[in-house]
C-alpha beads as a LAMMPS data file, in Angstrom:
LAMMPS data file: protein, C-alpha beads

157 atoms
156 bonds

1 atom types
1 bond types

-500.0 500.0 xlo xhi
-500.0 500.0 ylo yhi
-500.0 500.0 zlo zhi

Masses

1 110.0

Atoms # bond

1 1 1 -98.461 329.517 197.782
2 1 1 -101.206 326.331 198.431
3 1 1 -98.058 323.951 199.303
4 1 1 -97.596 326.018 202.130
5 1 1 -100.990 326.231 203.598
6 1 1 -101.455 322.519 203.642
7 1 1 -103.865 322.283 206.671
8 1 1 -106.435 325.091 205.084
9 1 1 -105.474 326.964 207.834
10 1 1 -106.022 330.790 207.040
11 1 1 -103.460 333.529 206.754
12 1 1 -103.240 336.351 208.286
13 1 1 -102.539 339.620 206.598
14 1 1 -99.025 339.868 207.558
15 1 1 -98.426 336.697 207.056
16 1 1 -100.178 336.521 203.310
17 1 1 -97.947 340.291 202.788
18 1 1 -94.750 338.520 203.914
19 1 1 -95.121 335.326 201.701
20 1 1 -95.946 337.591 198.809
21 1 1 -92.791 340.111 199.337
22 1 1 -90.273 337.420 200.132
23 1 1 -91.623 335.858 196.339
24 1 1 -91.358 339.387 195.128
25 1 1 -89.196 339.929 191.949
26 1 1 -86.964 343.511 191.760
27 1 1 -88.743 344.454 188.237
28 1 1 -91.806 343.218 190.028
29 1 1 -91.626 345.622 193.018
30 1 1 -89.987 348.520 190.654
31 1 1 -92.835 348.518 188.646
32 1 1 -95.082 349.078 191.735
33 1 1 -93.375 351.613 193.061
34 1 1 -92.811 353.793 189.790
35 1 1 -96.634 353.348 189.161
36 1 1 -97.407 354.677 192.684
37 1 1 -95.140 357.672 192.717
38 1 1 -96.474 358.339 188.993
39 1 1 -99.756 358.012 190.302
40 1 1 -99.286 360.553 192.702
41 1 1 -97.654 362.748 190.601
42 1 1 -93.976 361.879 191.017
43 1 1 -91.688 362.369 188.175
44 1 1 -89.842 359.020 187.886
45 1 1 -86.525 358.702 186.542
46 1 1 -85.174 354.791 185.476
47 1 1 -82.615 353.857 183.587
48 1 1 -83.773 350.927 181.102
49 1 1 -80.041 349.574 180.135
50 1 1 -77.864 350.300 182.453
51 1 1 -74.856 348.191 181.244
52 1 1 -73.742 351.103 180.065
53 1 1 -74.282 353.563 183.079
54 1 1 -72.329 354.215 186.158
55 1 1 -72.380 350.618 188.106
56 1 1 -73.707 351.766 191.713
57 1 1 -76.097 354.327 190.443
58 1 1 -79.539 353.906 192.394
59 1 1 -82.025 352.164 190.737
60 1 1 -84.835 355.256 190.453
61 1 1 -84.354 359.044 191.155
62 1 1 -88.111 360.152 192.193
63 1 1 -88.773 363.953 191.960
64 1 1 -91.945 366.467 193.382
65 1 1 -92.995 368.106 196.341
66 1 1 -89.846 369.641 197.129
67 1 1 -87.879 366.471 197.326
68 1 1 -85.664 364.441 195.929
69 1 1 -85.353 360.761 196.120
70 1 1 -82.598 358.050 194.752
71 1 1 -83.775 354.712 195.761
72 1 1 -81.888 351.406 195.302
73 1 1 -84.579 348.481 195.164
74 1 1 -83.506 345.122 196.444
75 1 1 -85.905 342.056 197.095
76 1 1 -86.347 340.712 200.333
77 1 1 -83.155 338.920 200.266
78 1 1 -81.107 341.521 198.053
79 1 1 -77.805 342.613 199.367
80 1 1 -76.322 346.597 198.601
81 1 1 -73.097 345.813 196.371
82 1 1 -69.697 346.861 198.712
83 1 1 -67.977 345.915 195.595
84 1 1 -66.117 348.197 193.742
85 1 1 -65.118 347.387 189.848
86 1 1 -62.470 348.739 187.644
87 1 1 -63.068 350.405 184.144
88 1 1 -60.692 350.001 181.356
89 1 1 -58.720 352.495 181.986
90 1 1 -58.445 351.481 185.630
91 1 1 -59.909 353.672 187.226
92 1 1 -62.430 352.327 190.599
93 1 1 -65.838 352.559 189.943
94 1 1 -67.869 353.294 193.321
95 1 1 -70.381 350.501 194.587
96 1 1 -74.460 350.685 195.451
97 1 1 -73.081 351.604 199.339
98 1 1 -70.741 354.040 197.665
99 1 1 -72.975 355.954 195.208
100 1 1 -76.314 355.769 198.411
101 1 1 -73.392 357.730 201.112
102 1 1 -72.701 359.811 198.785
103 1 1 -76.232 360.771 197.641
104 1 1 -77.456 360.653 201.299
105 1 1 -74.369 363.467 202.539
106 1 1 -75.276 365.707 199.622
107 1 1 -77.286 369.148 198.754
108 1 1 -79.084 368.957 195.255
109 1 1 -77.923 371.565 192.950
110 1 1 -79.533 372.349 189.868
111 1 1 -77.588 373.782 186.811
112 1 1 -78.043 373.991 183.016
113 1 1 -74.929 373.689 181.612
114 1 1 -73.684 374.707 178.258
115 1 1 -69.847 375.154 176.310
116 1 1 -69.858 379.060 176.663
117 1 1 -70.130 377.788 180.480
118 1 1 -66.651 375.890 180.011
119 1 1 -64.383 378.191 182.233
120 1 1 -66.768 378.000 185.153
121 1 1 -67.435 373.876 185.497
122 1 1 -63.633 373.723 187.100
123 1 1 -64.759 375.897 189.661
124 1 1 -67.917 374.126 190.151
125 1 1 -66.655 370.985 190.139
126 1 1 -64.442 372.079 193.151
127 1 1 -64.618 370.136 196.616
128 1 1 -63.115 373.391 197.734
129 1 1 -64.954 376.283 199.114
130 1 1 -63.302 378.886 196.932
131 1 1 -64.856 382.488 196.731
132 1 1 -64.277 381.223 192.265
133 1 1 -66.704 378.126 193.002
134 1 1 -69.247 379.986 194.909
135 1 1 -69.328 382.754 191.866
136 1 1 -69.443 379.948 189.758
137 1 1 -72.295 378.404 191.594
138 1 1 -74.062 381.528 192.143
139 1 1 -73.765 382.443 188.053
140 1 1 -75.227 379.185 187.119
141 1 1 -77.525 378.745 189.089
142 1 1 -78.838 381.916 188.533
143 1 1 -78.779 381.172 184.623
144 1 1 -80.338 377.850 185.124
145 1 1 -83.406 379.870 187.203
146 1 1 -83.754 381.888 184.218
147 1 1 -83.819 379.304 181.775
148 1 1 -86.054 377.419 183.834
149 1 1 -88.499 380.076 184.412
150 1 1 -88.052 380.622 187.968
151 1 1 -86.786 384.111 187.735
152 1 1 -87.578 386.525 185.472
153 1 1 -84.196 386.838 182.888
154 1 1 -82.073 390.185 182.732
155 1 1 -81.855 392.057 179.739
156 1 1 -78.309 391.429 177.862
157 1 1 -78.364 388.239 179.331

Bonds

1 1 1 2
2 1 2 3
3 1 3 4
4 1 4 5
5 1 5 6
6 1 6 7
7 1 7 8
8 1 8 9
9 1 9 10
10 1 10 11
11 1 11 12
12 1 12 13
13 1 13 14
14 1 14 15
15 1 15 16
16 1 16 17
17 1 17 18
18 1 18 19
19 1 19 20
20 1 20 21
21 1 21 22
22 1 22 23
23 1 23 24
24 1 24 25
25 1 25 26
26 1 26 27
27 1 27 28
28 1 28 29
29 1 29 30
30 1 30 31
31 1 31 32
32 1 32 33
33 1 33 34
34 1 34 35
35 1 35 36
36 1 36 37
37 1 37 38
38 1 38 39
39 1 39 40
40 1 40 41
41 1 41 42
42 1 42 43
43 1 43 44
44 1 44 45
45 1 45 46
46 1 46 47
47 1 47 48
48 1 48 49
49 1 49 50
50 1 50 51
51 1 51 52
52 1 52 53
53 1 53 54
54 1 54 55
55 1 55 56
56 1 56 57
57 1 57 58
58 1 58 59
59 1 59 60
60 1 60 61
61 1 61 62
62 1 62 63
63 1 63 64
64 1 64 65
65 1 65 66
66 1 66 67
67 1 67 68
68 1 68 69
69 1 69 70
70 1 70 71
71 1 71 72
72 1 72 73
73 1 73 74
74 1 74 75
75 1 75 76
76 1 76 77
77 1 77 78
78 1 78 79
79 1 79 80
80 1 80 81
81 1 81 82
82 1 82 83
83 1 83 84
84 1 84 85
85 1 85 86
86 1 86 87
87 1 87 88
88 1 88 89
89 1 89 90
90 1 90 91
91 1 91 92
92 1 92 93
93 1 93 94
94 1 94 95
95 1 95 96
96 1 96 97
97 1 97 98
98 1 98 99
99 1 99 100
100 1 100 101
101 1 101 102
102 1 102 103
103 1 103 104
104 1 104 105
105 1 105 106
106 1 106 107
107 1 107 108
108 1 108 109
109 1 109 110
110 1 110 111
111 1 111 112
112 1 112 113
113 1 113 114
114 1 114 115
115 1 115 116
116 1 116 117
117 1 117 118
118 1 118 119
119 1 119 120
120 1 120 121
121 1 121 122
122 1 122 123
123 1 123 124
124 1 124 125
125 1 125 126
126 1 126 127
127 1 127 128
128 1 128 129
129 1 129 130
130 1 130 131
131 1 131 132
132 1 132 133
133 1 133 134
134 1 134 135
135 1 135 136
136 1 136 137
137 1 137 138
138 1 138 139
139 1 139 140
140 1 140 141
141 1 141 142
142 1 142 143
143 1 143 144
144 1 144 145
145 1 145 146
146 1 146 147
147 1 147 148
148 1 148 149
149 1 149 150
150 1 150 151
151 1 151 152
152 1 152 153
153 1 153 154
154 1 154 155
155 1 155 156
156 1 156 157
């Protein structure tokens, strides 16, 4: 930093921040975000070894206070990936932009799925607004709510 202030000039706070942020690695920035979120009471998920994970998925999932945040972190000069790779079987993989677009459009739903729910899962994953899909969503959401202790369990379930 001293090479940028040769004449002994004093940097303003905004100039100092710009200088520090321009040199900050993504890993350092990520750890700062994780630490702050956890200090403020949020739950934070980060895949530590993303080599075996779906390409393009955001770096952090942060949950708390009635919100779910999907955060892709970049350095000051980092750019979002728009490239779509292919799996070994030839299926196209989503880019970072694809993931973020879909997540922005989505409304979160929470389910606890078990093998015994196998007959409901195809209806749950149906992209169309069918009665079967709504029935599956309702059934699975009720089961999850009971399992999470959000509503009392009904006897016989």
